[in-house]
MIKEDREN-52238 format. One line per 5 residues: their letters; for each residue x, y, z of C-alpha. Coordinates in pm, 1 decimal. Each point is the difference from the previous one (the first is absolute). Example, Ala and Ser with C-alpha at 12.3 -4.5 7.8 and 13.67 -1.06 7.14 Angstrom:
<pts>
AS = 1230.0:-450.0:780.0  137.0:344.0:-66.0
</pts>
This chain:
<pts>
MNRIS = 5.0:-3.3:-3.5  150.2:337.6:-90.8  32.7:307.8:237.0  -279.6:189.8:-168.4  -247.6:-281.0:48.1
KLYIV = 98.0:-30.0:367.3  -52.9:371.1:47.5  -350.3:-21.4:-135.0  -77.3:-287.9:232.2  126.1:197.0:300.7
IAVLL = -220.9:298.6:-101.3  -303.7:-228.0:-45.3  53.2:-146.9:348.8  31.2:343.6:160.7  -314.8:110.5:-173.6
FVCAC = -190.9:-307.9:128.3  124.3:53.4:351.5  -99.4:368.8:-9.0  -347.9:-94.2:-138.2  -55.4:-232.6:294.5
RKNYL = 40.2:274.5:259.2  -285.6:237.8:69.0  227.2:287.3:89.6  244.8:-34.4:-290.0  -75.6:349.0:-119.4
EKTDP = 148.5:137.8:323.3  331.1:-167.5:-52.3  320.1:197.0:-76.7  84.7:24.3:-367.8  295.0:-238.8:-31.4
TKINQ = 144.8:187.7:-286.1  47.5:318.9:210.1  203.7:72.9:309.9  -215.2:105.9:290.5  179.8:250.2:219.3
DLFYK = -160.1:-137.7:304.2  170.7:-336.5:-71.2  325.7:159.8:-111.9  281.6:137.9:226.1  42.1:-323.8:178.7
DQNEV = 382.1:-9.9:7.2  314.1:183.4:-91.5  -17.1:-109.9:-365.9  -341.7:151.6:-55.8  83.4:320.5:194.4
VQAIN = 307.0:46.2:-213.7  -210.4:-45.0:-316.3  -224.6:283.2:116.6  305.1:216.5:84.5  140.5:-75.0:-341.3
GCYGL = -325.7:135.0:-147.0  59.3:333.5:178.4  357.1:12.3:-135.2  -140.9:-69.3:-346.8  -233.1:300.2:21.3
LQSVA = 304.3:221.4:65.5  94.2:-65.5:-357.1  -315.1:184.8:-107.9  106.1:295.6:224.8  338.8:17.3:-160.9
NNQWL = -138.7:-33.6:-356.6  -172.7:334.4:17.8  152.9:184.6:292.0  230.8:196.2:-232.7  -308.1:191.7:-121.0
FNEMV = -82.1:134.7:343.3  353.9:44.2:140.3  221.8:93.7:-289.8  -198.4:133.8:-293.5  -186.8:240.5:221.8
TDNTT = 336.3:155.8:100.2  282.5:181.5:-179.0  178.4:-335.7:-56.7  -192.1:-143.8:-299.1  -241.2:86.8:-272.5
FDFNP = -137.1:-183.4:-311.5  86.8:-46.8:-368.6  -267.6:209.3:-161.3  -223.7:-187.0:-250.2  -188.8:259.1:-220.4
SDRGQ = -213.1:-271.1:-173.2  -136.2:-152.0:324.7  -146.3:227.0:254.3  -199.8:-269.9:179.5  235.3:3.9:299.8
ADKIE = -11.9:369.1:49.7  -240.5:-20.8:292.4  126.8:-330.3:131.4  385.3:-15.1:13.1  114.4:334.0:-134.9
SYDTW = -207.8:183.3:250.4  238.7:-100.1:282.3  287.7:161.0:-182.6  -190.3:315.5:-77.1  -184.5:-2.6:336.8
TYTAN = -351.2:-0.3:-154.8  -113.8:-318.3:180.7  -360.4:-10.7:135.4  -209.6:-214.0:231.4  -125.1:-184.4:-311.4
NPNIN = 342.0:-113.7:-106.6  -10.6:-391.3:-49.4  364.3:-43.0:116.3  -65.9:162.5:337.7  -298.7:-220.8:36.8
DLYKL = 195.9:-313.7:-75.2  272.1:110.4:241.6  -240.8:57.1:285.5  -177.2:-339.6:-55.0  325.2:-188.6:-31.5
DYRII = 140.5:143.4:326.7  -309.3:-88.8:195.2  -5.7:-337.4:-163.7  343.0:-69.7:139.2  -101.9:131.1:341.8
YNVNN = -306.9:-231.5:-7.0  217.1:-300.7:-75.8  246.1:86.2:269.0  -266.6:52.7:264.1  -176.5:-324.1:-95.1
TLFKM = 320.6:-204.2:10.2  107.2:153.1:336.7  -344.9:-94.5:140.5  -38.0:-342.1:-154.1  352.4:-114.8:78.7
QQADL = -83.1:11.8:370.1  -177.3:-340.0:-46.4  310.0:-150.7:-173.7  223.6:-256.6:169.1  316.8:210.3:22.9
TDSLR = 295.7:25.5:232.2  58.8:336.0:163.5  300.2:65.5:-215.5  -190.7:-65.5:-324.0  -291.4:203.8:112.6
KLDEG = 224.4:301.0:67.0  174.1:-47.6:-330.1  -335.7:0.1:-188.0  -148.5:294.1:189.9  312.9:211.5:-47.9
QLKFI = -14.5:-30.0:-373.4  -363.1:75.9:-13.5  18.0:300.3:222.8  287.3:138.7:-208.3  -213.1:-28.8:-309.5
RAYIY = -293.7:166.5:170.9  221.0:285.3:119.1  162.7:41.6:-347.8  -345.0:33.1:-162.5  -132.3:240.0:264.2
FELVQ = 326.2:200.2:-39.0  -93.0:25.9:-364.1  -368.7:87.1:60.4  65.6:275.3:254.9  253.1:158.5:-230.9
YFGDV = -242.7:-0.2:-290.1  -322.0:96.0:166.9  65.8:137.3:346.1  -281.2:-127.0:226.6  -104.8:-346.3:-105.3
ILITQ = -211.3:-283.1:125.7  171.7:-205.8:257.0  -87.7:-373.6:16.2  194.4:-251.9:202.4  -255.3:-282.5:31.1
PLPTD = -176.6:-219.7:-250.2  -322.9:134.4:-148.1  -307.3:-152.4:164.1  -136.1:-273.5:-235.4  -346.5:14.7:153.8
KPEEA = -27.8:376.9:-53.0  181.7:84.5:-318.2  -181.5:331.4:-26.4  227.1:123.6:286.1  280.2:27.0:-251.8
WSYIR = -180.3:303.4:-152.5  -31.7:193.5:325.4  364.8:51.1:94.5  121.8:359.9:33.4  351.3:142.6:-45.8
KPQDS = 218.4:19.0:301.7  255.5:283.0:71.7  352.7:-44.4:-132.1  141.5:-19.1:353.5  -216.8:-314.7:59.2
IYAQI = 131.3:-157.6:-319.7  361.5:73.0:84.8  -46.3:-135.3:350.0  -117.9:-327.8:-148.5  277.8:-2.1:-242.3
ESDLQ = 249.8:47.6:281.9  -166.8:-268.2:211.2  5.0:-251.4:-281.5  364.0:70.3:-81.8  111.9:-17.6:361.5
AAVSD = -167.4:-337.5:29.4  162.6:-114.8:-324.0  344.2:110.6:123.2  -55.3:-215.2:305.6  -136.2:-298.0:-182.6
LPNKE = 220.8:-22.6:-313.1  352.9:-145.1:-28.0  300.8:143.6:-166.5  42.1:-65.2:-377.0  241.7:-302.1:51.0
NIELG = -283.2:-187.4:196.9  -281.2:20.9:-249.2  -74.0:-105.3:-352.4  163.1:231.2:-254.9  -247.5:272.2:-121.2
RITKG = -220.0:-1.8:301.2  -50.1:288.1:237.2  256.6:27.4:283.5  75.1:193.4:309.2  215.1:231.3:-209.1
AALTL = -297.3:84.4:-227.2  -227.3:70.0:301.8  267.7:228.0:156.1  49.2:180.9:-327.4  -368.1:73.8:-59.5
LGKTY = -39.8:93.7:369.8  289.3:246.0:-35.9  -152.1:141.4:-310.7  -326.3:41.4:176.9  163.9:189.7:285.2
LTRKK = 187.8:217.6:-249.8  -323.6:77.4:-174.4  -161.3:102.1:331.1  311.9:207.3:91.5  74.0:-223.4:297.0
YQEAV = 366.1:42.6:-77.0  144.3:-146.9:318.0  -209.0:-312.2:-34.1  104.6:-20.1:-362.1  370.8:12.9:93.9
ATLTQ = -41.6:-265.0:272.1  -192.0:-233.3:-232.0  212.5:41.9:-313.7  316.3:-36.6:197.7  -96.4:-359.4:88.1
ILSLG = 20.7:-90.5:-363.5  362.8:74.6:-27.3  92.9:-311.7:189.1  -230.0:-240.4:-187.9  241.1:-94.2:-276.4
YSLVP = -109.4:223.3:-286.7  247.0:187.2:-218.0  19.9:201.9:-318.5  80.0:-210.7:-300.1  308.5:131.3:-183.0
DYADN = -178.0:51.1:-335.6  -326.1:200.0:27.8  -148.4:-181.6:-308.6  24.0:-332.3:184.9  -300.5:96.7:212.0
YDPKK = -224.1:-51.4:-308.6  171.0:-284.9:-166.6  -239.3:-308.1:-8.0  302.7:-230.1:40.2  95.5:171.5:334.0
KNGPE = -344.2:24.1:165.3  -35.0:46.2:369.7  369.2:97.6:37.7  171.2:147.2:307.6  -156.6:347.3:-53.4
SIFEI = -353.0:-126.4:-44.2  -215.0:33.6:305.8  -332.7:-77.2:-168.2  -91.4:-45.4:-369.0  -305.0:-130.0:-161.0
QYKSS = 74.8:-331.6:-167.6  -74.5:-72.8:-369.6  93.8:-311.4:-197.9  0.3:-31.4:-374.3  -115.0:-343.9:-120.0
SDDLG = -164.2:-190.8:-283.7  -306.5:-80.8:214.7  -305.7:222.1:19.4  -1.9:74.1:368.5  67.5:367.3:-68.0
KWSNF = 285.8:52.1:248.9  229.9:175.0:-250.4  58.8:372.4:-27.7  -9.7:220.2:-314.3  109.7:343.8:122.6
IYTFA = 225.5:70.8:-299.3  -296.6:-46.7:-236.0  -185.9:264.3:184.6  300.0:237.1:35.7  172.2:-31.4:-343.6
PRLSG = -65.3:289.7:-251.4  -314.7:-50.2:-210.6  159.6:-45.1:-333.8  304.3:-186.4:115.2  -138.7:-343.6:-110.1
GAVTG = 260.5:-252.9:103.6  288.4:245.4:30.7  -45.0:10.0:373.6  -186.7:-316.1:85.6  189.4:-233.6:-236.1
FSQSV = -317.3:-134.7:-174.1  -86.9:148.6:-335.3  -376.7:-53.1:52.7  1.9:235.9:302.1  -245.8:286.5:15.0
PSGWN = 132.9:187.1:309.7  -221.0:234.7:190.5  237.9:298.4:47.6  -107.3:65.3:365.6  216.8:118.8:285.2
IPTND = 262.6:172.8:-223.1  277.3:173.1:190.6  -37.3:377.7:-16.1  251.5:245.2:-123.4  -23.3:147.3:347.6
LIDDY = 125.9:-318.5:163.1  267.2:-67.1:-262.6  135.5:347.0:50.6  22.7:-59.3:378.7  264.1:-274.9:-25.8
EANDK = 351.0:124.5:83.9  271.0:-42.6:-248.3  157.7:-349.6:16.9  -279.4:-146.7:213.0  11.3:-371.1:-78.5
RKAAS = -366.4:-38.7:89.6  -107.0:187.7:-309.6  110.6:-263.1:-252.2  -144.4:-276.7:208.0  -335.8:180.0:38.5
IGLDF = -80.3:181.6:-322.3  25.9:-110.7:-360.1  89.7:276.4:-246.8  56.5:-209.5:-311.3  -337.2:0.8:-174.1
VSTVT = -69.3:269.3:-258.2  -365.9:20.9:-111.8  -39.6:-57.0:-374.3  -282.4:265.7:-1.7  146.2:283.4:207.7
KKVVP = 366.0:-87.3:-61.7  59.4:73.2:369.1  127.6:-212.9:283.0  -276.3:-146.3:208.9  138.2:-104.5:341.3
YIKKY = -116.3:-307.0:173.5  48.6:-178.1:339.4  288.6:-239.4:-30.1  -12.5:-154.2:342.5  -247.2:-263.2:-125.3
QHTHS = 150.7:-66.9:-336.3  146.8:-351.5:-3.4  15.1:-275.5:-249.4  -277.4:-261.3:25.2  -99.4:-300.4:-205.2
IYGRT = -376.7:23.6:-17.3  -173.2:287.8:-166.8  -185.2:217.2:266.7  129.1:-195.6:294.6  297.7:148.8:185.6
DDNWP = 161.1:-114.1:318.0  54.8:338.8:164.2  -94.7:25.7:364.4  -121.7:337.1:131.9  224.1:162.2:270.5
VLRYA = -200.1:127.7:292.1  252.9:57.2:280.2  371.7:14.6:-40.5  293.9:62.5:241.3  90.5:321.9:-193.5
DVLLM = -338.9:133.2:102.9  73.6:-80.6:364.2  333.8:191.2:-16.2  -165.9:305.8:-150.3  -285.0:-4.6:238.0
LAEAI = 241.1:-26.1:292.9  200.3:290.3:-127.8  -323.4:209.4:-38.5  -132.2:-91.1:341.9  333.3:79.7:172.2
NETEG = 22.8:332.1:-180.3  -350.2:89.4:121.8  90.7:-66.6:363.5  363.6:101.1:22.9  100.1:156.2:-325.7
PTGDA = 248.5:-161.7:-243.7  212.9:-199.2:234.6  293.0:-224.0:-94.9  -231.5:-301.3:-5.0  -245.9:175.9:-220.8
YSYVN = 273.4:87.7:-252.4  131.5:-362.1:19.6  -333.7:-151.1:-98.8  -78.1:224.4:-292.3  367.2:-6.8:-125.8
EVRQR = -3.4:-388.1:-1.4  -282.3:28.4:-256.8  180.0:269.5:-195.4  334.2:-183.2:-7.6  -166.7:-291.0:-172.2
AGLAP = -138.2:244.8:-258.7  353.5:123.5:-68.3  -63.9:339.7:154.1  203.0:221.6:235.7  -103.6:-5.0:368.7
LAGLD = -212.3:276.5:150.9  149.9:226.0:252.9  -37.3:345.4:163.9  -375.3:37.5:-40.1  -241.7:158.9:242.1
KNAFR = -321.5:-169.0:105.2  -215.7:138.5:-284.8  262.7:-74.3:-275.1  46.7:-350.0:131.0  -374.6:-56.9:-5.2
AKIMH = -16.3:115.5:-359.2  297.0:-234.0:-93.3  -181.9:-296.7:163.1  -315.3:67.2:-204.1  217.6:13.6:-313.7
ERRIE = 165.7:-328.8:92.0  -334.4:-167.5:63.2  -135.6:113.5:-335.3  295.7:-135.8:-186.9  73.8:-310.6:203.9
LAFEN = -368.4:-119.5:19.7  -110.7:128.6:-339.5  -276.7:-214.7:-148.6  -46.2:-202.5:318.8  -318.4:179.4:101.6
WRWFD = 106.4:208.4:283.8  17.4:353.5:-153.7  -365.0:96.0:68.9  15.2:-97.8:364.3  334.1:174.7:45.3
LKRTM = -133.9:325.6:-150.0  -313.9:-17.4:214.3  172.5:-70.3:329.7  258.8:278.9:-45.9  -234.9:273.3:-121.4
TADDL = -321.3:162.3:99.1  -280.7:-30.2:-254.4  58.7:366.4:-93.6  373.9:-47.3:-37.3  -63.5:-317.6:-207.6
ATFLE = -232.1:198.8:-226.2  266.0:268.9:-54.3  268.3:-264.8:-62.4  -202.4:-195.5:-256.6  -139.8:309.1:-171.9
AYGAR = 359.2:107.6:-73.9  81.5:-345.6:-136.1  -320.4:4.0:-209.5  102.8:327.5:-153.3  333.9:-144.2:-96.1
ERANP = -169.4:-302.4:-149.3  -245.5:207.5:-203.4  284.4:220.7:-131.5  216.9:-297.7:-94.6  -193.2:-323.4:-13.8
TASRQ = 193.9:-315.3:60.3  -183.9:-183.7:-276.4  -100.9:195.2:-305.5  -365.3:106.0:-21.7  24.7:-6.1:-381.4
GIPFA = -189.8:324.6:-39.8  -273.3:-67.6:249.5  -15.7:266.7:273.1  -46.6:-63.6:367.2  -351.9:36.7:138.0
TNDYQ = -54.5:312.8:204.7  -23.8:-189.1:331.5  297.4:-226.5:-61.1  269.3:25.7:266.9  -203.0:224.5:223.3
FEPYK = 52.5:-140.6:355.3  -208.9:128.2:285.7  66.5:-94.2:363.9  -306.1:-219.4:31.0  142.8:-233.5:-263.4
ALYPI = 263.5:-120.7:255.8  -274.5:-250.6:87.9  -171.6:-221.9:-255.1  -376.1:4.2:-15.7  -208.2:-270.5:160.3
PNDER = -145.2:-191.9:-298.6  -354.1:105.4:-83.2  -93.6:-373.2:-42.2  76.0:-57.6:362.6  -196.8:306.2:114.1
IINKD = -300.0:-116.4:-200.1  10.5:-331.4:192.6  84.1:158.5:339.0  -182.7:328.9:54.0  205.1:60.9:316.4
LVQNP = 333.8:40.1:-182.8  83.8:369.1:-3.6  194.9:124.6:-307.0  334.6:170.7:31.8  -29.8:377.0:-51.1
GY = 25.8:130.7:-354.4  -148.0:-296.9:-186.3
</pts>
């Protein structure tokens, strides 16, 4: 008897058994995983945690739009024949986004989907058969992820809904009655989650490569303190990372090389894997970032139709110091448009050879040791001025870049140099928007970006090919420092108050 015949017999028997039971309609569907029966042991809890890690890929896939293209770092390769993205993607570059923007709606829903999954796993895993050490390991990773997402949400929207428990399944309508909580409450939850994660998580050598570690929790906690101007707490927290075994890699470009993933400088990066299966775990950043008309010149595949988003601005390119090694590793200046006959720059950090069209192996860097050094230098400067330690940390980063050390600066000049170093060192790693927001008032940010916008209008990075800017392009008002709450969410939940200006 062949295997298919046996399968049909098994199915027939199962149907007969079910038909003989009066309550068979109440049985659990055997083709689906019931969450009430799941989370029994470490294997199943890890599967749920891996699902949360997987959703972070969706965050990284589009985060550049909200964290880089909205700033002076990047723009887009203008397409005069297709204006369909003008109100969707281009609007972030020109600061014309509204509460009806589909990308802001997708961002909001994704972040709360991740929070839902984290909360559900934290609750359900309490019934699992776990040792104390495994439970702490699992909870630490989940609390870091929740803190990371709330850190993103509070930066984007200000006051947001705070949820730390599973939604009630018997009263789903309660999900549409939550109200926004003050930013201080959100930051307090972030700090609480990260402090717990620091306590629960091991150092990097004692956990599977690529997973969240004590170092990652300390780094994000230090960044949170820095954002809230708790400078002494930031120094105390970030200093702990110095002894955890991280170091700068000698070659800056190695941080992005798929063959050198999770290296000594990496504190946390979102994992991707190119493969021939259809599980969808590959990245494709270079296809998004390569100039529109570059075809296979940048991606390596002639059938490519790159998107031309997140193009480095003239403003950023001009900000590199002479002989800075990071420039060649970060920005490609070797593509000349066949239409405009002008160079169209592109992000080179994620340009690596790959064997399958559309499927790259690039990870996304979230937290690096260089970021820790620069944050430490900044926090020390804010508390004590530019001390010897502050200079040492920033000059370690500059030395790798092939630049002369800083010296003889006062507090204000040192602060400006740190911001310059952060812009260059962390370019295209999705920190520029948050850095600008935490170091400037909304009014100062408006003045700063208006000046950049004037420069971009006068000398566009990518040719407009005769099409003028709209009147309201590059007009930044202080209220735009926060994104709008999506109108779709406010239709569902009447209690959600919109941010001013929208």
